[in-house]
N, C-alpha and C positions, 0 to 999 in steps of 0.2 A: 504494500500499499504506500509506504513512504517513498520507494523508488518511482513508483508511478506518479505521485504527487511532484516529485523533483523533475520528472520528465515533462510533465504538463507545464510546470512553472518555467522550465528552460525554453520550451516551445513558444510559450506566450511572450517571453522576453525577446526572443528572436524575432517574432512576428511584430512586436512593439517597436523594435529598432528599425525595421525596414519601412515601417509606416511613418516614423517620426524623423529619421534622418534627413530626408529630402527638405524637411522644414528648417533645418539649421545648416544645410549644406552650403548655402551662400556665405554665411558667416564663417563656416569652416575653411572654405577656399580662401576668403579674404585673410583670415588669421595666418593660415600657412603662407600666403604671399608676403605678409608683413613680417613675419617671424624670420628675420635674417640672421640673427644670432643663434638660433636653434639651441636655446639653453635647456629645453625639454624635449624628450621624445614624445611623439603623439602616434602611438600605435592605432591603426584603424580599429582593431579589436577592442580597444579601450575607450572608444567613444560612447559617451552617455548623454543622449539628448534630453535636455531639461527645458521644458516648454511652459508657457503661460506664467512666467515669474517676472516678466517685465511689466510690473505694475506700480503704482504710486505709493502703496502702502504695504507693509508686511502682514501677510496673512497669519492667522494663528487660530487654534482651537480655543474657543472662549471658555468652554467648560474647564479645560485642563490648566489653562493659564491663570484664570480668575480664581478658581477654587483652591489651588495650591498656594497661590499668594495670600488668599484670605486665611487659610488654615495655618500657615506659617506665623502669621500676625498673632492668631489665637494662641498658638503654642508659646509664643514669647509673652503673651499676656498672662497665660496660666502660670508660667514659670515653676513647673514642677522640677524635681530633681533630674528626672529623665522623661522621655516621651516614648510611648510604644505605638507602632503603627502596624495595622493589619492590611497588607495587600493593596495599599493606596499607590499613587505614582511614585516610582523610584526617584524622580527628580525631587518631589517633595522631601522625602527622607534624607537623600544625600545633601540637599541644600541646608535643611533644618539641622543637620548634624555639625554644620559650621559653628553653631552657637548653643546646641543642646545635645546631650547624649541621647542617642536614638537606638531603639531596638526594632528592627523591621522583620515582620514575619509573613510568609506566603505559602500557599499550597505548592508553588513552584519557587523555591528560595533562589534569590539572586546571588551571584558570585561577586559581590562588591567588596573592594578592599579599600576602605576609607577610615580615617581616624574618627573616633566618637560614633562609629555606626557598626552595629552587629545585625548580620542577616541570618536568619534561621528559619527552618520549616514549621509551619503550623497549619492545622486544619480548623477553619473557622467554625465548623460545626461542633468541633470538640477541642476547644482551646486548653492548653496545658497549664493555664495559670489558675491560682487559687481564687476563691471567691473574694470580692471586695478588695482586690490587691493592687489595682493599677490607678494611679491618680491622674494620669494624662494619657488618653487613648484616642486614636483616630482610626477610622474605616471609611474610605472615601471612593466613591464611584466603584464600589466592589460588590456590595450586598445585592444589587440588582441583577447580578449575574449568577448568583448561587443557585444551583439546582437546574439550570438550563443546559448543562453539558458543554458549554463553549470552551471551557478551559481543561476539559478531561474529567470534571467532577461528575458525580452520580446525578442522574436525572431525578429530581425531587421538587414537585410543585411548592412544597412548604419549606424549601431550603432556606429561603431568606428570613422566614420567621424564626427558624432554629438559629441562624446566625445572629440575629438581633438579640435573641435570648442569651446567647453566649456573651455577646458584648456587654450586655446588661449585667450579667453575672460577675464578670471580672473587674468592673470599674468600682472604685472605692466609694464609700459614702461621702458625699461632697465633692467627689471626683469629677473630672470632665471627660465627655465623649464628643469628639468632632466627627460628625456623621454627614456624608454627602451622598445624595442619590438623585437620579433624574425626577422631575416632577412635572405634573401636568395632568391631562385626562388619563385615568388609570388604564393601563393596557400592558401586554406582553408583545414585544417584537422579537418572536422567536427566531433563532436562539441567541440573539444579541444582548437583550436586557429587558427588564421591567421598568414601568414608568409609574410613579406613585402620586397620589393626591397628598396634600399637607397633612390631612387627618389620618390618613394610612400610615404616615411615618410616625406621628406622635402617638398613635394608638399602639404601635409596637414598642413603645418605651414608656409603659405606665409608671415606672418608678423614677422617672426623670422630669424635670421642668426645663422648658426652653429659655435658655438665657439669651440666645441671639439667634434670629433666622435671617439669612441673607439669600439673595436670589440671583442667579445668572439668567437672565430672561432670553427669550427666543431672539430678541433684537439686541443682544449685548453688544454687537459690533458698533451699534450706534450710540447706545446709552450707558454701556458699561455695566457694572455690578449694581444691583439695588440692595442697599444696606437697610437693615430693620424692615424687611419686607413683610407682607401680610399673607395670610391663608388665601385671600382672594387674589393676590398678585400671583401666588404659586399656581392656583387652579386654573388661571387663564392661559397657562403656557401649553404649547404643543410638546416641546421637549426642552424644558428649562432644567436648570441645575439647582436643587435645594441645598443650602449650606446650614446645617444645624449645630449650634452649640448647645449641648445638653449637659445638665447638672444632675447627678444622682442624688436623690433625697436621703 
């Protein structure tokens, strides 16, 4: 199966090259003509056409830029001795480790080698931590995937519920959980992710209060992040990003 997928991927790459190369051929010929010093080799087989990047603004994924930036600021504000993250963006944990000791856990552990950062395996459905043991915990853009099989996990329609119960169990009383999921009209886009309403999220954490809710709306490229957003703001989205700072009672 793996070899078949590799063959398919290689075939698609070759097809893509011969479709896209003519679009950069004029620039390629001009560069070769102007390159009189020949400081670099330009093997034909190493050509990698990059299209549609000649634009006035840098494109970015609003969910992943804004929610990680928001969460890093929350970690600094919480200011616990260390921070524990479950399966969120590696960019988040690696950057936060510049100013805070971080323990990163994932179903598929990352082979990271950075000071102040430990990366180890964990199963979100059966976390190895003691009850009420973590003062500062994050799990962002993760739970919506649990039980859909996308990452090799077992199919389980209630997988997200079990995951939130485990997160709730391990946070200490008075401790913080930084929790991020897609919000909007509730639905599953199988096997990519679930999308939750505001109330669905808060109902999964009955032992917590919402200290802060911020929102990355559908039109975030125009308006940016909405701080101190409301339930109505969240429920108007198609595929928004709900950022919850929760405190355990």
